[in-house]
C-alpha positions in Angstrom: 85.1 149.2 97.3 83.9 147.4 94.1 84.7 143.8 95.2 83.4 144.2 98.7 84.0 141.4 101.2 85.1 138.4 99.2 86.1 134.8 99.5 88.9 133.6 97.3 87.4 130.1 97.2 84.5 131.5 95.1 85.3 131.4 91.4 83.3 134.6 90.6 85.6 136.5 92.9 88.7 135.3 91.0 87.1 136.2 87.7 86.3 139.7 88.9 89.9 140.2 90.1 91.2 139.1 86.7 88.7 141.4 84.9 90.1 144.4 86.8 93.7 143.3 86.2 93.2 143.0 82.4 91.3 146.2 82.2 94.1 148.2 83.7 97.1 146.5 82.1 98.4 144.1 84.7 100.0 141.2 82.8 100.1 138.4 85.3 99.5 137.4 88.9 102.2 136.1 91.2 100.6 133.8 93.8 102.3 133.0 97.1 102.9 129.3 97.4 103.4 127.7 100.9 105.5 124.5 101.3 106.7 124.1 104.9 108.5 120.8 104.3 107.4 117.2 104.6 104.6 118.0 102.1 102.9 120.4 104.5 101.0 123.1 102.6 98.6 125.9 103.6 96.3 128.3 101.8 96.6 126.3 98.6 92.9 125.9 97.8 92.2 129.1 95.8 95.2 128.5 93.5 94.5 124.8 93.2 91.0 125.7 91.9 92.5 128.1 89.4 94.8 125.3 88.3 92.2 122.5 88.1 89.4 124.5 86.5 91.6 126.3 83.9 89.9 129.5 84.9 90.5 132.4 84.9 92.4 132.3 81.7 95.1 134.7 82.8 98.9 134.3 83.2 100.3 133.4 86.6 103.5 132.4 88.4 104.4 131.1 91.9 106.5 132.6 94.6 107.6 130.1 97.3 107.0 132.0 100.5 109.6 130.0 102.5 109.3 131.6 105.9 108.3 130.5 109.3 105.0 132.0 110.5 106.0 133.8 113.7 103.5 134.9 116.3 105.3 138.3 116.5 103.3 139.3 113.4 100.2 139.2 115.6 101.6 140.5 118.8 102.5 137.0 120.1 106.3 137.4 120.5 108.2 134.2 121.2 105.5 131.9 119.6 105.9 130.0 116.4 102.7 129.3 114.5 104.2 127.2 111.7 107.9 126.4 111.2 109.5 126.4 107.7 111.6 123.2 107.5 114.0 121.8 104.9 114.2 118.1 105.5 116.5 117.3 102.6 116.8 116.0 99.0 113.7 113.8 99.2 111.6 116.8 100.3 113.0 118.9 97.5 112.0 116.2 95.0 108.5 115.9 96.4 108.2 119.7 96.3 109.3 119.8 92.6 106.8 117.1 91.6 104.0 119.4 92.9 105.4 122.3 91.1 105.9 120.5 87.8 102.2 120.1 87.3 101.9 123.9 87.7 104.8 124.7 85.4 103.2 122.7 82.6 100.1 124.8 82.6 99.7 126.8 79.4 99.0 130.0 81.4 102.2 129.8 83.4 104.5 132.8 83.0 107.7 132.0 81.1 110.9 133.7 80.0 112.6 132.2 77.0 110.0 129.4 77.4 111.3 128.7 80.9 108.8 128.8 83.8 109.5 131.7 86.2 109.7 130.5 89.8 110.4 132.9 92.7 111.8 132.2 96.1 110.9 134.7 98.8 113.7 134.2 101.2 116.8 132.6 99.5 118.9 133.1 102.6 116.6 130.7 104.5 117.6 127.7 102.3 120.3 125.5 103.9 122.2 125.5 100.6 120.6 127.8 98.1 122.6 126.8 95.0 122.2 123.1 95.7 118.5 123.4 96.1 118.2 125.3 92.8 120.4 122.7 91.1 117.9 120.0 92.1 115.0 122.0 90.7 116.9 122.8 87.5 118.0 119.2 87.0 114.5 117.8 87.6 113.0 120.4 85.2 115.3 119.3 82.4 114.6 115.6 83.2 110.9 116.4 82.9 111.3 117.8 79.4 111.2 121.5 80.3 113.8 123.8 78.7 114.9 124.8 82.2 113.7 127.3 84.9 114.0 131.0 85.2 114.7 131.4 88.9 114.3 134.7 90.7 114.4 135.7 94.3 113.7 138.8 96.5 116.3 141.0 98.0 116.3 144.6 99.2 119.9 145.2 98.2 119.9 146.7 94.7 123.4 145.4 94.1 122.9 141.8 95.4 124.9 139.3 93.4 122.1 136.8 92.7 124.2 134.8 90.3 126.5 133.6 93.1 123.4 131.9 94.6 122.3 130.4 91.3 119.5 132.8 90.4 118.8 134.4 87.1 117.5 137.7 88.5 116.0 139.1 91.6 113.1 141.4 92.5 114.5 144.4 94.3 111.7 144.9 96.9 112.3 147.8 99.4 113.0 146.5 102.9 110.0 146.8 105.2 111.8 145.7 108.3 111.3 148.1 111.2 115.0 148.8 111.6 115.8 149.0 107.9 113.8 151.7 106.1 114.7 152.9 102.7 116.4 156.0 104.1 120.0 155.7 105.4 120.2 156.0 109.2 122.6 158.9 108.7 119.5 161.1 108.4 119.0 162.2 112.0 115.3 162.9 111.7 114.4 159.4 110.8 116.6 158.0 113.5 115.1 160.2 116.2 111.6 159.5 115.0 112.1 155.7 115.2 113.6 156.0 118.8 110.7 158.2 119.9 108.1 155.8 118.6 109.8 152.9 120.2 109.7 154.7 123.6 106.0 155.5 123.2 105.1 152.0 122.0 103.9 153.4 118.6 104.3 152.0 115.1 106.9 153.6 112.8 105.2 156.2 110.6 107.0 157.4 107.5 105.8 160.1 105.0 105.3 158.3 101.6 106.0 161.5 99.6 109.3 162.1 101.4 110.6 158.6 100.8 109.1 157.7 97.5 112.3 158.4 95.6 114.1 155.8 97.7 111.7 152.9 96.7 113.3 152.5 93.3 117.0 153.3 93.4 118.5 155.3 90.6 121.2 152.7 90.1 121.0 148.9 90.5 122.5 145.6 89.3 121.4 144.6 85.8 119.8 141.5 87.4 117.6 143.6 89.7 113.9 143.6 88.6 112.3 146.8 89.7 109.4 146.6 92.2 107.0 149.4 93.2 105.0 149.8 96.4 101.6 151.6 96.2 101.0 151.8 99.9 101.8 150.1 103.2 100.2 149.8 106.7 100.7 146.5 108.5 99.4 147.7 111.9 96.2 145.6 111.6 98.4 142.5 112.1 101.5 143.9 113.8 100.1 146.6 116.0 102.8 148.8 117.6 105.5 146.9 115.8 104.0 147.9 112.5 105.2 150.3 109.8 102.9 152.9 108.1 103.6 154.8 104.9 101.4 157.8 105.5 100.0 159.9 102.7 100.3 157.4 99.9 98.3 158.5 96.8 97.9 157.2 93.2 99.7 160.3 92.0 102.8 159.6 94.1 102.6 156.0 93.1 102.6 157.1 89.4 105.8 158.9 90.0 107.4 155.7 91.5 106.0 153.5 88.7 107.4 155.8 85.9 110.8 155.6 87.6 110.6 151.8 87.8 109.6 151.5 84.2 112.6 153.6 83.2 114.8 151.3 85.2 113.2 148.2 83.7 113.9 149.6 80.2 117.5 150.2 81.0 118.1 146.6 81.9 119.7 144.2 79.5 118.0 141.0 80.4 116.1 138.0 79.1 113.0 139.1 81.0 110.9 142.2 80.8 109.4 141.9 84.3 108.3 144.7 86.6 106.6 143.8 89.9 104.0 145.7 91.9 103.7 144.7 95.6 100.8 143.9 96.0 97.4 143.1 94.4 95.5 142.4 97.6 97.5 142.3 100.9 94.7 144.1 102.7 96.0 143.1 106.1 99.2 145.0 105.3 97.5 148.0 103.7 99.2 147.1 100.5 96.9 146.7 97.5 96.0 147.8 94.0 92.4 146.7 94.2 89.8 149.5 94.4 89.3 151.0 97.8 86.9 153.5 99.2 89.4 156.3 99.6 90.9 156.3 96.1 88.4 154.2 94.1 90.2 152.9 91.0 93.0 155.4 91.4 95.9 153.0 91.7 94.8 150.8 88.9 94.2 153.9 86.7 97.8 155.0 87.5 99.1 151.7 86.2 97.1 152.0 83.0 98.1 155.6 82.4 101.8 155.0 83.0 101.8 152.0 80.7 99.8 153.8 78.1 102.2 156.8 78.1 105.2 154.4 77.8 103.6 152.7 74.8 103.2 156.1 73.1 
């Protein structure tokens, strides 16, 4: 819609995105950060330009998307595009040195003055706690007051502290075999099997499952996360998953529930995540679109405004 086709290497595009975010109450952007080991990085240019230019002047944080890029995402089962590797201590130190420059930026999101750093797949690390200890020790040695380390996990009762994290973002599972609905519900199970047999993507009704996105009860360390929409068939084809019938009104219901969960937490942070700003290839976005206009952004502003009142 408003932004049209855009190139994230263009500064005006990034400024327009931030203008929208500010207007509707989004407090910060969480950028995916790719480090595949041995200093191999990809897709870093847009964020590097944000860092180097000092613009846009808008809070941000990083999430290390530590996952192998598999061809199955694009219908190329059995092929690996880029492998995520963990060479060892020297690579961890090299990685942290790259991150340190980012953490020192005045715009970087902090909790109790500690930079917030997120790890997408903590289970992928060879020794999660040891890796986090390296990062924490190097942060203290560099003069930072520490790090506020968070992860992602779909289990609302995951014990993140055992792995060395301060909190975790409770993102609903989007794996084909693990929907938000228990498999004891026969209809969902039959539907999935039928679609498998026909070679079709899994299609779930957003309204029917919206109450499962944000659980009523969760661990105190679980940071709520809301999902406006989802359709990854452009990249996954018949292996994809579609949330059909997503609307800003239904999203508002989910966001209100998440905000209540966030308020009930007793935590250092006051974070609430929305997945995502612009994952267009997965039909997962807040940015204006031709069907709903600014509807999702307006929902964010309205819910936040009502909460403030």
